[in-house]
LODOZA-284464 format. One record per residue (C-alpha): residue in one letter; x, y, z. Coordinates in steps of 0.001 Angstrom, whole numbers. Example, Ala and Ser with C-alpha at 12.3 -4.5 7.8 and 13.67 -1.06 7.14 Angstrom:
2
{atom "A",{12300,-4500,7800}}
{atom "S",{13670,-1060,7140}}
REM end
This chain:
463
{atom "X",{-3790,-14488,11342}}
{atom "X",{-6423,-11770,11702}}
{atom "X",{-5769,-8633,9655}}
{atom "X",{-7972,-5677,10456}}
{atom "X",{-9609,-3583,7773}}
{atom "X",{-7483,-752,9187}}
{atom "X",{-4304,-2686,8485}}
{atom "X",{-5271,-3253,4864}}
{atom "X",{-6484,357,4498}}
{atom "X",{-4068,2727,6254}}
{atom "X",{-3962,6508,5929}}
{atom "X",{-483,7586,4933}}
{atom "X",{1611,9524,2460}}
{atom "X",{3015,8905,-991}}
{atom "X",{4719,7796,-3022}}
{atom "X",{5167,4246,-1643}}
{atom "X",{3786,2237,1247}}
{atom "X",{6796,-97,1347}}
{atom "X",{9503,2432,437}}
{atom "X",{8146,5573,2128}}
{atom "X",{5631,4665,4823}}
{atom "X",{7437,1494,5942}}
{atom "X",{10851,3137,6465}}
{atom "X",{9199,6005,8332}}
{atom "X",{7456,3489,10595}}
{atom "X",{10764,1663,11090}}
{atom "X",{12413,4911,12159}}
{atom "X",{9661,5556,14671}}
{atom "X",{9985,2004,16026}}
{atom "X",{13735,2439,16448}}
{atom "X",{13087,5541,18538}}
{atom "X",{10968,3406,20859}}
{atom "X",{13937,1084,21203}}
{atom "X",{16150,4027,22125}}
{atom "X",{13606,5109,24725}}
{atom "X",{14005,1765,26456}}
{atom "X",{12116,-693,24318}}
{atom "X",{15287,-2610,23327}}
{atom "X",{18306,-3673,25348}}
{atom "X",{21445,-1667,24494}}
{atom "X",{24662,-3424,23514}}
{atom "X",{26684,-4134,26693}}
{atom "X",{29538,-1710,27318}}
{atom "X",{28169,1077,25152}}
{atom "X",{27150,4463,26442}}
{atom "X",{24023,6484,25605}}
{atom "X",{23254,6947,21922}}
{atom "X",{24911,10020,20454}}
{atom "X",{24720,9373,16679}}
{atom "X",{22196,7638,14440}}
{atom "X",{22646,5847,11124}}
{atom "X",{20834,3773,8532}}
{atom "X",{21799,1308,5798}}
{atom "X",{19294,611,3017}}
{atom "X",{19517,-2707,1181}}
{atom "X",{17944,-4427,-1819}}
{atom "X",{15012,-2662,-3433}}
{atom "X",{15115,65,-771}}
{atom "X",{18597,947,-2007}}
{atom "X",{17958,624,-5739}}
{atom "X",{14762,2687,-5849}}
{atom "X",{15032,4544,-2567}}
{atom "X",{15760,7945,-4077}}
{atom "X",{12772,7757,-6419}}
{atom "X",{10509,6565,-3596}}
{atom "X",{11744,9205,-1093}}
{atom "X",{13017,6457,1206}}
{atom "X",{15899,8618,2396}}
{atom "X",{13549,11433,3426}}
{atom "X",{11170,8961,5061}}
{atom "X",{13872,7345,7205}}
{atom "X",{15155,10707,8401}}
{atom "X",{11649,11912,9234}}
{atom "X",{10887,8661,11059}}
{atom "X",{13995,9142,13178}}
{atom "X",{12827,12712,13825}}
{atom "X",{9535,11414,15208}}
{atom "X",{7174,11626,12226}}
{atom "X",{4616,8926,11428}}
{atom "X",{2702,8462,8144}}
{atom "X",{-721,9047,9661}}
{atom "X",{192,12346,11389}}
{atom "X",{2589,13618,8710}}
{atom "X",{2606,17418,8265}}
{atom "X",{4273,18463,4971}}
{atom "X",{5370,21977,5947}}
{atom "X",{6807,20923,9301}}
{atom "X",{8551,17983,7638}}
{atom "X",{10321,20262,5159}}
{atom "X",{11466,22541,7976}}
{atom "X",{12805,19601,10003}}
{atom "X",{14666,18146,7004}}
{atom "X",{16251,21512,6255}}
{atom "X",{17362,21888,9881}}
{atom "X",{18923,18409,9957}}
{atom "X",{20757,19073,6688}}
{atom "X",{22057,22393,8031}}
{atom "X",{23134,21277,11504}}
{atom "X",{23889,17560,11156}}
{atom "X",{21794,17034,14277}}
{atom "X",{18461,15289,14835}}
{atom "X",{16124,15883,17787}}
{atom "X",{13606,13043,18283}}
{atom "X",{10782,13575,20785}}
{atom "X",{11626,12539,24361}}
{atom "X",{15264,11781,23488}}
{atom "X",{18472,13811,23611}}
{atom "X",{19591,15501,20404}}
{atom "X",{21916,13252,18394}}
{atom "X",{24287,13584,15455}}
{atom "X",{22968,12628,12049}}
{atom "X",{24589,13771,8829}}
{atom "X",{22577,12432,5864}}
{atom "X",{25551,12213,3492}}
{atom "X",{27536,10174,6007}}
{atom "X",{24982,8346,8122}}
{atom "X",{22471,7250,5476}}
{atom "X",{24018,4585,3237}}
{atom "X",{22523,3044,90}}
{atom "X",{24046,-438,30}}
{atom "X",{23465,-1770,-3484}}
{atom "X",{25722,-4805,-3132}}
{atom "X",{24435,-6583,-19}}
{atom "X",{20730,-7483,-42}}
{atom "X",{19498,-8760,3297}}
{atom "X",{18239,-12358,3397}}
{atom "X",{14797,-11852,4876}}
{atom "X",{13098,-9679,2254}}
{atom "X",{13892,-7453,-720}}
{atom "X",{13032,-4353,1341}}
{atom "X",{15610,-4525,4136}}
{atom "X",{17159,-1797,6254}}
{atom "X",{19311,-1600,9367}}
{atom "X",{19076,1257,11854}}
{atom "X",{21993,1909,14167}}
{atom "X",{22995,4091,17099}}
{atom "X",{26519,4794,18372}}
{atom "X",{27670,6332,21621}}
{atom "X",{29952,9356,21903}}
{atom "X",{33052,7126,21484}}
{atom "X",{31663,5511,18294}}
{atom "X",{30835,2236,20041}}
{atom "X",{27749,596,18572}}
{atom "X",{25009,1064,21161}}
{atom "X",{21948,-309,19403}}
{atom "X",{21152,-1973,16084}}
{atom "X",{17974,-3404,14580}}
{atom "X",{17127,-4781,11144}}
{atom "X",{13698,-4022,9735}}
{atom "X",{11884,-5357,6692}}
{atom "X",{9199,-3307,4958}}
{atom "X",{7011,-6101,3652}}
{atom "X",{4409,-4103,1702}}
{atom "X",{1373,-1995,2500}}
{atom "X",{3210,-124,5265}}
{atom "X",{3730,-3317,7295}}
{atom "X",{7121,-3479,9030}}
{atom "X",{8718,-6466,10776}}
{atom "X",{12007,-6732,12641}}
{atom "X",{14384,-9505,11677}}
{atom "X",{13185,-11512,14675}}
{atom "X",{9509,-10919,13897}}
{atom "X",{10004,-12027,10302}}
{atom "X",{11588,-15293,11469}}
{atom "X",{9076,-15808,14285}}
{atom "X",{5860,-13843,13677}}
{atom "X",{4619,-12261,16887}}
{atom "X",{1734,-13919,18693}}
{atom "X",{-501,-11479,20487}}
{atom "X",{-3786,-9746,19823}}
{atom "X",{-3964,-11212,16317}}
{atom "X",{-4152,-14693,17827}}
{atom "X",{-7194,-13958,20008}}
{atom "X",{-10446,-15580,18847}}
{atom "X",{-12705,-14042,16223}}
{atom "X",{-16127,-15421,15261}}
{atom "X",{-15134,-16216,11665}}
{atom "X",{-11396,-17034,11505}}
{atom "X",{-11067,-17698,7769}}
{atom "X",{-7540,-17862,6357}}
{atom "X",{-8433,-18985,2840}}
{atom "X",{-11195,-18182,384}}
{atom "X",{-12495,-21749,721}}
{atom "X",{-12847,-21300,4490}}
{atom "X",{-14524,-17937,3949}}
{atom "X",{-17124,-19450,1613}}
{atom "X",{-17767,-22389,3922}}
{atom "X",{-18300,-20079,6895}}
{atom "X",{-20586,-17820,4870}}
{atom "X",{-22733,-20779,3845}}
{atom "X",{-22905,-22163,7379}}
{atom "X",{-23631,-18839,9060}}
{atom "X",{-25859,-17317,6409}}
{atom "X",{-23840,-14120,6696}}
{atom "X",{-22316,-12077,3920}}
{atom "X",{-18543,-11725,3622}}
{atom "X",{-18838,-8142,4865}}
{atom "X",{-21025,-9321,7746}}
{atom "X",{-18437,-11868,8854}}
{atom "X",{-15624,-9332,8508}}
{atom "X",{-17583,-6819,10552}}
{atom "X",{-18185,-9382,13293}}
{atom "X",{-14455,-10132,13388}}
{atom "X",{-13631,-6438,13705}}
{atom "X",{-16154,-6014,16514}}
{atom "X",{-14328,-8674,18513}}
{atom "X",{-11617,-6011,18943}}
{atom "X",{-13192,-2567,18674}}
{atom "X",{-16543,-937,19355}}
{atom "X",{-19195,-470,16663}}
{atom "X",{-18702,3297,16868}}
{atom "X",{-14957,3062,16390}}
{atom "X",{-15390,724,13436}}
{atom "X",{-17966,2933,11751}}
{atom "X",{-15942,6099,12319}}
{atom "X",{-12791,4424,11064}}
{atom "X",{-14464,3227,7876}}
{atom "X",{-15985,6662,7364}}
{atom "X",{-12555,8243,7652}}
{atom "X",{-10994,5772,5215}}
{atom "X",{-13528,6644,2529}}
{atom "X",{-13294,10348,3345}}
{atom "X",{-9529,10360,2755}}
{atom "X",{-9949,8279,-405}}
{atom "X",{-12542,10565,-1968}}
{atom "X",{-10689,13715,-886}}
{atom "X",{-7634,12307,-2636}}
{atom "X",{-9627,11785,-5839}}
{atom "X",{-10979,15345,-5680}}
{atom "X",{-7524,16789,-5034}}
{atom "X",{-6072,14901,-7976}}
{atom "X",{-8870,16069,-10278}}
{atom "X",{-8279,19699,-9282}}
{atom "X",{-4506,19950,-9759}}
{atom "X",{-2267,20235,-12771}}
{atom "X",{1426,20870,-13376}}
{atom "X",{4285,18380,-13510}}
{atom "X",{4984,15552,-11103}}
{atom "X",{8235,15713,-9121}}
{atom "X",{11172,13368,-9637}}
{atom "X",{12739,14278,-12961}}
{atom "X",{10588,12464,-15518}}
{atom "X",{8679,15720,-16134}}
{atom "X",{5393,13846,-16434}}
{atom "X",{2425,16215,-16568}}
{atom "X",{-591,15587,-14390}}
{atom "X",{-3412,14447,-16663}}
{atom "X",{-6379,13756,-14399}}
{atom "X",{-7717,17331,-14373}}
{atom "X",{-7600,17683,-18162}}
{atom "X",{-9204,14285,-18787}}
{atom "X",{-11893,15015,-16202}}
{atom "X",{-12716,18404,-17715}}
{atom "X",{-12986,16838,-21156}}
{atom "X",{-15310,14135,-19850}}
{atom "X",{-17477,16754,-18142}}
{atom "X",{-17756,18709,-21404}}
{atom "X",{-19159,15624,-23147}}
{atom "X",{-22017,15130,-20722}}
{atom "X",{-25478,15613,-22122}}
{atom "X",{-24431,16393,-25685}}
{atom "X",{-24353,12853,-27094}}
{atom "X",{-20727,13171,-28139}}
{atom "X",{-19190,10557,-25893}}
{atom "X",{-19055,6953,-27099}}
{atom "X",{-20365,4316,-24678}}
{atom "X",{-16860,3092,-23885}}
{atom "X",{-15947,6492,-22411}}
{atom "X",{-17127,5035,-19083}}
{atom "X",{-13704,3390,-19010}}
{atom "X",{-12172,6858,-19070}}
{atom "X",{-14278,7862,-16065}}
{atom "X",{-13091,4809,-14157}}
{atom "X",{-9486,5477,-15151}}
{atom "X",{-9496,9182,-14355}}
{atom "X",{-10509,8551,-10741}}
{atom "X",{-7601,6133,-10326}}
{atom "X",{-5163,8411,-12152}}
{atom "X",{-6160,11285,-9866}}
{atom "X",{-5297,9227,-6770}}
{atom "X",{-1998,7991,-8111}}
{atom "X",{-894,11418,-9277}}
{atom "X",{-1500,12621,-5724}}
{atom "X",{495,9644,-4458}}
{atom "X",{3362,10368,-6869}}
{atom "X",{3465,13932,-5569}}
{atom "X",{3770,12737,-1957}}
{atom "X",{172,13525,-1037}}
{atom "X",{-2100,11882,1519}}
{atom "X",{-3483,8556,320}}
{atom "X",{-4862,5310,1703}}
{atom "X",{-2993,2053,1185}}
{atom "X",{-5356,-161,-782}}
{atom "X",{-3548,-2433,-134}}
{atom "X",{-410,-417,-1052}}
{atom "X",{363,3122,-2174}}
{atom "X",{1459,1963,-5605}}
{atom "X",{-2006,435,-6061}}
{atom "X",{-3890,3078,-4062}}
{atom "X",{-6122,4210,-6936}}
{atom "X",{-7922,989,-7841}}
{atom "X",{-10319,578,-4901}}
{atom "X",{-11334,4252,-4534}}
{atom "X",{-11784,4581,-8312}}
{atom "X",{-14087,1565,-8344}}
{atom "X",{-16121,2916,-5428}}
{atom "X",{-16380,6362,-7029}}
{atom "X",{-17443,4798,-10333}}
{atom "X",{-20157,2865,-8513}}
{atom "X",{-21404,5905,-6580}}
{atom "X",{-21382,8363,-9485}}
{atom "X",{-22382,6168,-12412}}
{atom "X",{-24418,3173,-11199}}
{atom "X",{-28127,3761,-10486}}
{atom "X",{-29130,2877,-6940}}
{atom "X",{-25650,3266,-5452}}
{atom "X",{-25573,4849,-2011}}
{atom "X",{-22696,5985,194}}
{atom "X",{-24247,4136,3146}}
{atom "X",{-22992,877,1611}}
{atom "X",{-19371,1967,1180}}
{atom "X",{-18466,232,4489}}
{atom "X",{-19800,-3037,3019}}
{atom "X",{-17533,-2536,2}}
{atom "X",{-14496,-1796,2171}}
{atom "X",{-15073,-4709,4545}}
{atom "X",{-15503,-7152,1653}}
{atom "X",{-12395,-5813,-81}}
{atom "X",{-10396,-6036,3146}}
{atom "X",{-11442,-9660,3665}}
{atom "X",{-10040,-10558,242}}
{atom "X",{-6913,-8431,751}}
{atom "X",{-6206,-10145,4042}}
{atom "X",{-6415,-13594,2442}}
{atom "X",{-4012,-12540,-317}}
{atom "X",{-1504,-11051,2106}}
{atom "X",{-1687,-14054,4432}}
{atom "X",{-1151,-16624,1689}}
{atom "X",{1021,-14760,-813}}
{atom "X",{2128,-11117,-810}}
{atom "X",{1036,-7559,-1564}}
{atom "X",{4638,-6380,-2011}}
{atom "X",{5907,-5377,-5449}}
{atom "X",{9455,-5968,-4247}}
{atom "X",{8512,-9534,-3344}}
{atom "X",{6208,-10693,-6160}}
{atom "X",{6023,-7857,-8686}}
{atom "X",{3056,-5643,-9499}}
{atom "X",{711,-8642,-9587}}
{atom "X",{890,-8395,-5786}}
{atom "X",{-11,-4706,-5787}}
{atom "X",{-2366,-3749,-8606}}
{atom "X",{-3439,-7388,-8999}}
{atom "X",{-4412,-7624,-5346}}
{atom "X",{-6099,-4217,-5478}}
{atom "X",{-8151,-5256,-8498}}
{atom "X",{-9236,-8450,-6749}}
{atom "X",{-10252,-6466,-3680}}
{atom "X",{-12138,-3883,-5748}}
{atom "X",{-13905,-6542,-7811}}
{atom "X",{-15023,-8311,-4641}}
{atom "X",{-16282,-5086,-3082}}
{atom "X",{-18173,-4058,-6195}}
{atom "X",{-19746,-7495,-6605}}
{atom "X",{-20886,-7295,-2981}}
{atom "X",{-22654,-3931,-3248}}
{atom "X",{-24213,-4998,-6560}}
{atom "X",{-25909,-7867,-4741}}
{atom "X",{-23519,-10731,-5414}}
{atom "X",{-23534,-13928,-3404}}
{atom "X",{-20361,-14928,-1534}}
{atom "X",{-19574,-17369,-4372}}
{atom "X",{-19979,-14630,-6987}}
{atom "X",{-17840,-12275,-4912}}
{atom "X",{-15060,-14857,-4660}}
{atom "X",{-15364,-15443,-8405}}
{atom "X",{-15046,-11696,-9103}}
{atom "X",{-11878,-11484,-7031}}
{atom "X",{-10391,-14499,-8780}}
{atom "X",{-11112,-13177,-12280}}
{atom "X",{-9466,-9835,-11465}}
{atom "X",{-6375,-11393,-9893}}
{atom "X",{-5975,-14104,-12528}}
{atom "X",{-5617,-11535,-15262}}
{atom "X",{-2815,-9702,-13479}}
{atom "X",{-687,-12823,-12934}}
{atom "X",{2931,-12339,-13970}}
{atom "X",{2811,-8541,-13968}}
{atom "X",{6244,-7108,-13234}}
{atom "X",{7164,-4070,-11157}}
{atom "X",{9593,-1991,-13222}}
{atom "X",{9109,1692,-12315}}
{atom "X",{11045,4065,-14561}}
{atom "X",{13702,5951,-12564}}
{atom "X",{12381,4222,-9441}}
{atom "X",{9401,6589,-9379}}
{atom "X",{5842,5473,-8697}}
{atom "X",{4705,7145,-11921}}
{atom "X",{5278,5162,-15115}}
{atom "X",{3813,2631,-15624}}
{atom "X",{2210,2757,-12167}}
{atom "X",{-315,5573,-12597}}
{atom "X",{-2017,4265,-15743}}
{atom "X",{-1741,707,-14428}}
{atom "X",{-4123,1666,-11613}}
{atom "X",{-6655,2925,-14140}}
{atom "X",{-6544,-342,-16054}}
{atom "X",{-6677,-2271,-12775}}
{atom "X",{-9920,-507,-11865}}
{atom "X",{-11393,-1237,-15311}}
{atom "X",{-10490,-4911,-14881}}
{atom "X",{-12096,-4898,-11431}}
{atom "X",{-15383,-3577,-12817}}
{atom "X",{-15312,-6068,-15691}}
{atom "X",{-14498,-8946,-13340}}
{atom "X",{-17397,-8085,-11030}}
{atom "X",{-19761,-7805,-13976}}
{atom "X",{-18689,-11157,-15429}}
{atom "X",{-19002,-12878,-12060}}
{atom "X",{-22508,-11529,-11548}}
{atom "X",{-23545,-12980,-14911}}
{atom "X",{-22856,-16441,-13501}}
{atom "X",{-23949,-18418,-10462}}
{atom "X",{-20575,-18434,-8697}}
{atom "X",{-19229,-21647,-10213}}
{atom "X",{-15828,-21326,-11893}}
{atom "X",{-12890,-23541,-12760}}
{atom "X",{-10041,-21690,-11031}}
{atom "X",{-10551,-20902,-7352}}
{atom "X",{-9315,-17702,-5727}}
{atom "X",{-7056,-19788,-3480}}
{atom "X",{-5462,-21471,-6507}}
{atom "X",{-4950,-18088,-8119}}
{atom "X",{-3331,-16670,-4975}}
{atom "X",{-987,-19641,-4724}}
{atom "X",{-109,-19224,-8395}}
{atom "X",{736,-15585,-7759}}
{atom "X",{2979,-16589,-4863}}
{atom "X",{4826,-19158,-6973}}
{atom "X",{5120,-16783,-9934}}
{atom "X",{6551,-14077,-7697}}
{atom "X",{9046,-16531,-6215}}
{atom "X",{10244,-17504,-9688}}
{atom "X",{10304,-13939,-11064}}
{atom "X",{13716,-12438,-11813}}
{atom "X",{14746,-9869,-9203}}
{atom "X",{15206,-7261,-11947}}
{atom "X",{11441,-7142,-12333}}
{atom "X",{10564,-6765,-8663}}
{atom "X",{10786,-3032,-7900}}
{atom "X",{14544,-2729,-8357}}
{atom "X",{14231,-749,-11622}}
{atom "X",{16940,-2981,-13104}}
{atom "X",{14799,-4428,-15901}}
{atom "X",{11764,-3926,-18110}}
{atom "X",{10546,-421,-18833}}
{atom "X",{12984,970,-16296}}
{atom "X",{15943,179,-18585}}
{atom "X",{14255,483,-21979}}
{atom "X",{12848,3991,-21570}}
{atom "X",{15115,7035,-21075}}
{atom "X",{14970,8301,-17500}}
{atom "X",{15108,11967,-18366}}
REM end
């Protein structure tokens, strides 16, 4: 199945792509159903009250991930890409005060958060760990409409029917290079003589114009780098109750003070790589604007690696950032298609591990790597995240998530460097590594898959 670069990299809001962006998208989709996109239940009148039940990981860590706020805002007509913080706060306050919600192009309906938004900890839904059901009742409390949604990672949302029978539509239309595995990607690159980024670009151009592609890629990098700069400029404490101080600004200032005075040891380059990632993930933890890469929880790895390359590697030029992004998206699409990018499904190996593989591939590409070296870089980065659990303390995308992005970016740079020292041959293929991640995630105890019921989440005090 074709996944666009703009599906892997989506502009949205923090702190979580699966727990914040996904539920908001689900709310917006349910509104379309109320506007006539879904058939109402026979015998029921027009919708007069809305409700939501959160299940599985969405219930267990929903408060820490702002899932409740996201669902309400989605039902009020907000979307992640057009989210306006000040207007959102005003709308939430009005709903809390009046118990009424006013979606665009629909009549005002009842919605009392304390009554109509239920965290169901006891009944996980069968399709995915991130399940939720949205409901509408008529004025006589007859159920008028109901739909189950699954937030499957990276802001992707599927209905129960779509999860069981994936939709066939635009994604099924032909593309010049329809690779679904890394082996197919390498074979097509060898046959065509094109780079991985070149093949990915050709696939994108089968659907959109060159101008739209270039502008879209430019915007993705613009939001990424603006997020880094915002994170480097701000201090204070992160919201949520852990009282974690922002550290990116202080670390960055200290690194700047060391420049040109021969005080910094050579390994301080790792701190530069880390601080870019930390800046992004502190912005994400504060609910700022970020780009899924491929998820919010792993949003710092790719931009940190790009910024490291641009600011610290001689010969780097911003004109090649699209090549980096297209290469990274090709690898991210293979991982998502054959395994998962969802922490609730396979643990953090699917988030930061996937991000590191994508970043390593992108960096190897802009450093002149062959397709075989690029595939090797991605495999090295992913292999050394295998088995990583997702155990956020207090359900917040803060500890260990923020630092984990910094280390993921360091691993990405190291993986690209190691791959470029070789000729592309390696024992473990990227496809084998992806399949291993899928199997490991399947076997992983649910307590370690974004439920905050195990690991650091239960061994570190929450306040």
